[in-house]
MDTraj code that builds the backbone (N, CA, C; nanometers):
import mdtraj as md
import numpy as np

residues = "MET ASN ARG SER ILE ILE ASN THR GLU ASN ALA PRO ALA ALA ILE GLY THR TYR SER GLN ALA VAL LYS VAL GLY GLN THR VAL TYR ILE SER GLY GLN ILE PRO LEU ASN PRO LYS THR MET GLU VAL VAL GLU GLU SER PHE GLU ALA GLN ALA VAL GLN VAL PHE GLU ASN LEU GLN ALA ILE ALA LEU ALA ALA GLY GLY SER LEU ALA GLU CYS VAL LYS LEU THR ILE LEU LEU SER ASP MET SER HIS PHE ALA THR VAL ASN GLU VAL MET ALA ARG TYR PHE ASN GLU PRO TYR PRO ALA ARG ALA ALA PHE ALA VAL LYS GLN LEU PRO LYS ASP VAL ASP ILE GLU ILE ASP ALA VAL MET VAL THR ALA GLU".split()
xyz = np.array([
    [7.7585, 7.2288, 8.9327],
    [7.8170, 7.3576, 8.8999],
    [7.9405, 7.3785, 8.9863],
    [8.0487, 7.4198, 8.9235],
    [8.1742, 7.4473, 8.9917],
    [8.1742, 7.5928, 9.0374],
    [8.1338, 7.6159, 9.1631],
    [8.1193, 7.7514, 9.2173],
    [8.2065, 7.7649, 9.3411],
    [8.2857, 7.8737, 9.3466],
    [8.3671, 7.8965, 9.4660],
    [8.3631, 8.0443, 9.5029],
    [8.3799, 8.0687, 9.6311],
    [8.3810, 8.2049, 9.6844],
    [8.5257, 8.2516, 9.6930],
    [8.5509, 8.3710, 9.6443],
    [8.6846, 8.4295, 9.6467],
    [8.6904, 8.5308, 9.7610],
    [8.7951, 8.5204, 9.8411],
    [8.8128, 8.6120, 9.9529],
    [8.9619, 8.6367, 9.9723],
    [8.9991, 8.7608, 9.9910],
    [9.1385, 8.7949, 10.0169],
    [9.1457, 8.9066, 10.1198],
    [9.2473, 8.9012, 10.2034],
    [9.2718, 9.0080, 10.3001],
    [9.3301, 9.1318, 10.2323],
    [9.3707, 9.1187, 10.1059],
    [9.4314, 9.2303, 10.0330],
    [9.3286, 9.3239, 9.9701],
    [9.2013, 9.2945, 9.9934],
    [9.0920, 9.3816, 9.9501],
    [8.9989, 9.3979, 10.0695],
    [8.9171, 9.5016, 10.0695],
    [8.8285, 9.5242, 10.1842],
    [8.7332, 9.4065, 10.2071],
    [8.7115, 9.3766, 10.3328],
    [8.6120, 9.2756, 10.3679],
    [8.4747, 9.3270, 10.3268],
    [8.3861, 9.2348, 10.2949],
    [8.2500, 9.2736, 10.2576],
    [8.1854, 9.3505, 10.3724],
    [8.1128, 9.4568, 10.3380],
    [8.0444, 9.5366, 10.4407],
    [7.8937, 9.5127, 10.4358],
    [7.8572, 9.4005, 10.3789],
    [7.7161, 9.3649, 10.3680],
    [7.7022, 9.2177, 10.3381],
    [7.5875, 9.1816, 10.2873],
    [7.5576, 9.0412, 10.2597],
    [7.5997, 9.0049, 10.1172],
    [7.7298, 9.0020, 10.0952],
    [7.7852, 8.9652, 9.9649],
    [7.9258, 8.9119, 9.9845],
    [7.9777, 8.8460, 9.8808],
    [8.1154, 8.7968, 9.8779],
    [8.1992, 8.8929, 9.7953],
    [8.3287, 8.8957, 9.8198],
    [8.4165, 8.9790, 9.7373],
    [8.4037, 8.9390, 9.5909],
    [8.3974, 8.8088, 9.5671],
    [8.3795, 8.7590, 9.4305],
    [8.3285, 8.6162, 9.4365],
    [8.2650, 8.5762, 9.3274],
    [8.2181, 8.4388, 9.3120],
    [8.2706, 8.3900, 9.1779],
    [8.3340, 8.2733, 9.1800],
    [8.3882, 8.2140, 9.0576],
    [8.3014, 8.0949, 9.0190],
    [8.2512, 8.0973, 8.8974],
    [8.1717, 7.9877, 8.8433],
    [8.2417, 7.9418, 8.7164],
    [8.2972, 7.8222, 8.7192],
    [8.3793, 7.7788, 8.6064],
    [8.4989, 7.8705, 8.5946],
    [8.5155, 7.9319, 8.4787],
    [8.6273, 8.0241, 8.4568],
    [8.5846, 8.1703, 8.4681],
    [8.4578, 8.1935, 8.4978],
    [8.4069, 8.3304, 8.5072],
    [8.4046, 8.3760, 8.6524],
    [8.4580, 8.4947, 8.6760],
    [8.4637, 8.5515, 8.8105],
    [8.3811, 8.6794, 8.8114],
    [8.2864, 8.6850, 8.9043],
    [8.2020, 8.8030, 8.9227],
    [8.2531, 8.8766, 9.0463],
    [8.3152, 8.9909, 9.0246],
    [8.3749, 9.0674, 9.1338],
    [8.2749, 9.1733, 9.1791],
    [8.2434, 9.1694, 9.3077],
    [8.1483, 9.2652, 9.3646],
    [8.2012, 9.4074, 9.3542],
    [8.1080, 9.5016, 9.3560],
    [8.1437, 9.6423, 9.3505],
    [8.2427, 9.6788, 9.4594],
    [8.3489, 9.7448, 9.4192],
    [8.4521, 9.7882, 9.5115],
    [8.4468, 9.9392, 9.5267],
    [8.4535, 9.9831, 9.6508],
    [8.4607, 10.1255, 9.6801],
    [8.5996, 10.1555, 9.7363],
    [8.6370, 10.2806, 9.7513],
    [8.7738, 10.3140, 9.7929],
    [8.8001, 10.2944, 9.9421],
    [8.7854, 10.1702, 9.9863],
    [8.8204, 10.1361, 10.1236],
    [8.9618, 10.0806, 10.1265],
    [9.0401, 10.1288, 10.2206],
    [9.1724, 10.0718, 10.2442],
    [9.1505, 9.9380, 10.3143],
    [9.1989, 9.8265, 10.2584],
    [9.1706, 9.6963, 10.3191],
    [9.2327, 9.6762, 10.4572],
    [9.3392, 9.7481, 10.4863],
    [9.4036, 9.7324, 10.6174],
    [9.3265, 9.8042, 10.7282],
    [9.2735, 9.9223, 10.6967],
    [9.2052, 10.0034, 10.7978],
    [9.0535, 10.0020, 10.7846],
    [9.0040, 9.9602, 10.6669],
    [8.8614, 9.9645, 10.6334],
    [8.8073, 10.1074, 10.6395],
    [8.8957, 10.2044, 10.6215],
    [8.8572, 10.3448, 10.6153],
    [8.8546, 10.3899, 10.4697],
    [8.7667, 10.4837, 10.4393],
    [8.7560, 10.5385, 10.3046],
    [8.8756, 10.6282, 10.2748],
    [8.9339, 10.6111, 10.1569],
    [9.0394, 10.7000, 10.1090],
    [8.9716, 10.8310, 10.0706],
    [9.0152, 10.9418, 10.1281],
    [8.9458, 11.0685, 10.1062],
    [9.0336, 11.1788, 10.0498],
    [9.1598, 11.1476, 10.0183],
    [9.2534, 11.2517, 9.9754],
    [9.2065, 11.3273, 9.8517],
    [9.1573, 11.2533, 9.7518],
    [9.1138, 11.3138, 9.6259],
    [9.0327, 11.2101, 9.5503],
    [8.9645, 11.2543, 9.4440],
    [8.8927, 11.1567, 9.3624],
    [8.9919, 11.0604, 9.2983],
    [9.1042, 11.1107, 9.2506],
    [9.2049, 11.0235, 9.1888],
    [9.2506, 10.9162, 9.2871],
    [9.2751, 10.9533, 9.4125],
    [9.3169, 10.8555, 9.5139],
    [9.2079, 10.7519, 9.5374],
    [9.0817, 10.7958, 9.5340],
    [8.9716, 10.7002, 9.5487],
    [8.9710, 10.6015, 9.4325],
    [8.9872, 10.6523, 9.3108],
    [8.9866, 10.5651, 9.1933],
    [9.1021, 10.4657, 9.1979],
    [9.2190, 10.5117, 9.2352],
    [9.3351, 10.4226, 9.2471],
    [9.3055, 10.3115, 9.3480],
    [9.2490, 10.3460, 9.4627],
    [9.2201, 10.2445, 9.5643],
    [9.1197, 10.1415, 9.5125],
    [9.0194, 10.1874, 9.4388],
    [8.9209, 10.0945, 9.3821],
    [8.9897, 9.9964, 9.2869],
    [9.0745, 10.0462, 9.1972],
    [9.1438, 9.9559, 9.1044],
    [9.2405, 9.8639, 9.1778],
    [9.3045, 9.9109, 9.2833],
    [9.3911, 9.8241, 9.3643],
    [9.3079, 9.7116, 9.4281],
    [9.1897, 9.7451, 9.4774],
    [9.1021, 9.6441, 9.5378],
    [9.0587, 9.5415, 9.4337],
    [9.0188, 9.5886, 9.3164],
    [8.9801, 9.4968, 9.2090],
    [9.0968, 9.4060, 9.1706],
    [9.2149, 9.4641, 9.1611],
    [9.3342, 9.3875, 9.1249],
    [9.3628, 9.2786, 9.2277],
    [9.3513, 9.3112, 9.3554],
    [9.3767, 9.2121, 9.4611],
    [9.2795, 9.0949, 9.4522],
    [9.1541, 9.1241, 9.4242],
    [9.0537, 9.0181, 9.4128],
    [9.0788, 8.9354, 9.2868],
    [9.1122, 9.0011, 9.1769],
    [9.1429, 8.9284, 9.0532],
    [9.2581, 8.8315, 9.0757],
    [9.3619, 8.8757, 9.1438],
    [9.4759, 8.7885, 9.1730],
    [9.4351, 8.6724, 9.2627],
    [9.3538, 8.6992, 9.3631],
    [9.3074, 8.5929, 9.4534],
    [9.2227, 8.4893, 9.3800],
    [9.1588, 8.5316, 9.2709],
    [9.0751, 8.4416, 9.1917],
    [9.1559, 8.3657, 9.0865],
    [9.2865, 8.3897, 9.0825],
    [9.3714, 8.3195, 8.9878],
    [9.3834, 8.3883, 8.8530],
    [9.3545, 8.5171, 8.8492],
    [9.3622, 8.5911, 8.7240],
    [9.4318, 8.7239, 8.7423],
    [9.3979, 8.8163, 8.6549],
    [9.4532, 8.9510, 8.6624],
    [9.3524, 9.0457, 8.5986],
    [9.3725, 9.1733, 8.6174],
    [9.2826, 9.2703, 8.5560],
    [9.2823, 9.2575, 8.4040],
    [9.3904, 9.2089, 8.3461],
    [9.3970, 9.1912, 8.2007],
    [9.2910, 9.0937, 8.1505],
    [9.2399, 9.0098, 8.2394],
    [9.1390, 8.9114, 8.2010],
    [8.9957, 8.9601, 8.2255],
    [8.9816, 9.0838, 8.2698],
    [8.8476, 9.1391, 8.2873],
    [8.7849, 9.1621, 8.1505],
    [8.6583, 9.1237, 8.1384],
    [8.5874, 9.1414, 8.0126],
    [8.4809, 9.2503, 8.0215],
    [8.4437, 9.2892, 8.1438],
    [8.3381, 9.3895, 8.1610],
    [8.3562, 9.4618, 8.2929],
    [8.3456, 9.5934, 8.2896],
    [8.3459, 9.6767, 8.4098],
    [8.2186, 9.7598, 8.4110],
    [8.1663, 9.7829, 8.5296],
    [8.0595, 9.8802, 8.5475],
    [8.1098, 9.9825, 8.6484],
    [8.1114, 10.1077, 8.6072],
    [8.1641, 10.2158, 8.6901],
    [8.0483, 10.3048, 8.7335],
    [8.0356, 10.3224, 8.8632],
    [7.9343, 10.4110, 8.9205],
    [8.0055, 10.5323, 8.9786],
    [7.9600, 10.6501, 8.9414],
    [8.0225, 10.7745, 8.9846],
    [7.9205, 10.8642, 9.0536],
    [7.9676, 10.9424, 9.1488],
    [7.8800, 11.0402, 9.2132],
    [7.8509, 11.1568, 9.1207],
    [7.9407, 11.1785, 9.0230],
    [7.9264, 11.2914, 8.9311],
    [8.0055, 11.2595, 8.8040],
    [7.9465, 11.2831, 8.6882],
    [8.0154, 11.2531, 8.5624],
    [8.1357, 11.3444, 8.5380],
    [8.1528, 11.4472, 8.6195],
    [8.2724, 11.5314, 8.6063],
    [8.3992, 11.4529, 8.6392],
    [8.3848, 11.3367, 8.7033],
    [8.4998, 11.2511, 8.7372],
    [8.5389, 11.1577, 8.6230],
    [8.4625, 11.1574, 8.5146],
    [8.4806, 11.0605, 8.4065],
    [8.6217, 11.0636, 8.3475],
    [8.6748, 11.1809, 8.3193],
    [8.8089, 11.1921, 8.2594],
    [8.9152, 11.1352, 8.3528],
    [8.9012, 11.1597, 8.4821],
    [8.9986, 11.1065, 8.5782],
    [8.9907, 10.9551, 8.5842],
    [8.8703, 10.8998, 8.5774],
    [8.8554, 10.7535, 8.5753],
    [8.9293, 10.6963, 8.4548],
    [8.9129, 10.7576, 8.3395],
    [8.9831, 10.7098, 8.2201],
    [9.1340, 10.7131, 8.2395],
    [9.1825, 10.8213, 8.2970],
    [9.3265, 10.8359, 8.3202],
    [9.3784, 10.7275, 8.4150],
    [9.3085, 10.7064, 8.5251],
    [9.3518, 10.6057, 8.6227],
    [9.3377, 10.4655, 8.5636],
    [9.2284, 10.4395, 8.4938],
    [9.2072, 10.3075, 8.4344],
    [9.3197, 10.2715, 8.3382],
    [9.3705, 10.3692, 8.2651],
    [9.4797, 10.3451, 8.1695],
    [9.6066, 10.2971, 8.2393],
    [9.6203, 10.3221, 8.3687],
    [9.7369, 10.2732, 8.4443],
    [9.7253, 10.1235, 8.4747],
    [9.6042, 10.0712, 8.4722],
    [9.5781, 9.9329, 8.5117],
    [9.5429, 9.8408, 8.3961],
    [9.5056, 9.8960, 8.2802],
    [9.4627, 9.8161, 8.1660],
    [9.5370, 9.8575, 8.0403],
    [9.5634, 9.7590, 7.9557],
    [9.6186, 9.7830, 7.8230],
    [9.5150, 9.7403, 7.7204],
    [9.5301, 9.7878, 7.5982],
    [9.4404, 9.7458, 7.4911],
    [9.4612, 9.5978, 7.4635],
    [9.3614, 9.5244, 7.4272],
    [9.2229, 9.5679, 7.4121],
    [9.1568, 9.5820, 7.5499],
    [9.0856, 9.6915, 7.5682],
    [9.0205, 9.7204, 7.6953],
    [8.8943, 9.6356, 7.7120],
    [8.8531, 9.6152, 7.8366],
    [8.7267, 9.5432, 7.8577],
    [8.6072, 9.6299, 7.8160],
    [8.4943, 9.5641, 7.7954],
    [8.3707, 9.6391, 7.7758],
    [8.3447, 9.7158, 7.9045],
    [8.2695, 9.8272, 7.8939],
    [8.2522, 9.9096, 8.0130],
    [8.1262, 9.9942, 8.0018],
    [8.0655, 10.0177, 8.1150],
    [7.9558, 10.1137, 8.1245],
    [7.9882, 10.2059, 8.2410],
    [7.9482, 10.3311, 8.2304],
    [7.9696, 10.4278, 8.3388],
    [7.8403, 10.5054, 8.3602],
    [7.8038, 10.5212, 8.4862],
    [7.6804, 10.5898, 8.5223],
    [7.7067, 10.6861, 8.6368],
    [7.6356, 10.7963, 8.6373],
    [7.6308, 10.8831, 8.7547],
    [7.5094, 10.8391, 8.8350],
    [7.5280, 10.8232, 8.9645],
    [7.4204, 10.7780, 9.0522],
    [7.4013, 10.8781, 9.1651],
    [7.2884, 10.8705, 9.2293],
    [7.2548, 10.9662, 9.3341],
    [7.3467, 10.9535, 9.4560],
    [7.3731, 10.8290, 9.4981],
    [7.4545, 10.8087, 9.6175],
    [7.5165, 10.6700, 9.6142],
    [7.6367, 10.6586, 9.6713],
    [7.7071, 10.5313, 9.6810],
    [7.7324, 10.4988, 9.8279],
    [7.7615, 10.3719, 9.8591],
    [7.7879, 10.3353, 9.9985],
    [7.8966, 10.4229, 10.0604],
    [7.8766, 10.4578, 10.1849],
    [7.9712, 10.5406, 10.2617],
    [7.9960, 10.6766, 10.1964],
    [7.9051, 10.7199, 10.1112],
    [7.9144, 10.8495, 10.0428],
    [8.0421, 10.8672, 9.9622],
    [8.0950, 10.7577, 9.9065],
    [8.2144, 10.7671, 9.8226],
    [8.1745, 10.8202, 9.6854],
    [8.2738, 10.8502, 9.6041],
    [8.2491, 10.9068, 9.4719],
    [8.2595, 10.8051, 9.3590],
    [8.3015, 10.6796, 9.3899],
    [8.3207, 10.5800, 9.2850],
    [8.3007, 10.4392, 9.3402],
    [8.2415, 10.3548, 9.2571],
    [8.2307, 10.2110, 9.2831],
    [8.2433, 10.1412, 9.1480],
    [8.3194, 10.0326, 9.1449],
    [8.3370, 9.9562, 9.0207],
    [8.3194, 9.8078, 9.0506],
    [8.2424, 9.7397, 8.9648],
    [8.2389, 9.5935, 8.9698],
    [8.2948, 9.5415, 8.8399],
    [8.3251, 9.4120, 8.8351],
    [8.3907, 9.3555, 8.7165],
    [8.3481, 9.2109, 8.6940],
    [8.3594, 9.1717, 8.5693],
    [8.3465, 9.0323, 8.5300],
    [8.4784, 8.9937, 8.4631],
    [8.5339, 8.8818, 8.5073],
    [8.6639, 8.8373, 8.4594],
    [8.6511, 8.6928, 8.4136],
    [8.7217, 8.6565, 8.3100],
    [8.7263, 8.5168, 8.2647],
    [8.8715, 8.4719, 8.2715],
    [8.8984, 8.3729, 8.3562],
    [9.0351, 8.3268, 8.3773],
    [9.0709, 8.2155, 8.2800],
    [9.1991, 8.1908, 8.2673],
    [9.2478, 8.0838, 8.1795],
    [9.2156, 7.9458, 8.2373],
    [9.2067, 7.9368, 8.3688],
    [9.1784, 7.8078, 8.4345],
    [9.0545, 7.8175, 8.5184],
])
top = md.Topology()
chain = top.add_chain()
for i, resn in enumerate(residues, 1):
    res = top.add_residue(resn, chain, resSeq=i)
    for name in ("N", "CA", "C"):
        top.add_atom(name, md.element.get_by_symbol(name[0]), res)
traj = md.Trajectory(xyz[None], top)
């Protein structure tokens, strides 16, 4: 099996027992990203929109490190502290993705790491 670990300084370092991403063949499994600034490892707290932007920036950095781009994502799972953030997630996501959009699921959960309001993981299939 052709398996490699993806790691980049342009996304937050793992804060637990996981890798930023694992690539198996052409499929990349990107671990859940929360709104941590990769330079400071501090949570972005300005607004929910700022948190969402940071999460997509983190996902983008990992996708690039894996040899792809967000355009190659086929599935996203979005975890929210409250479904009232759903419209803002859609708005921010539209800045990072064009049609055809990836498959997606969104859930409200009781609590997320570091008490953030959003976490997103992704599955990406690269050309190589």
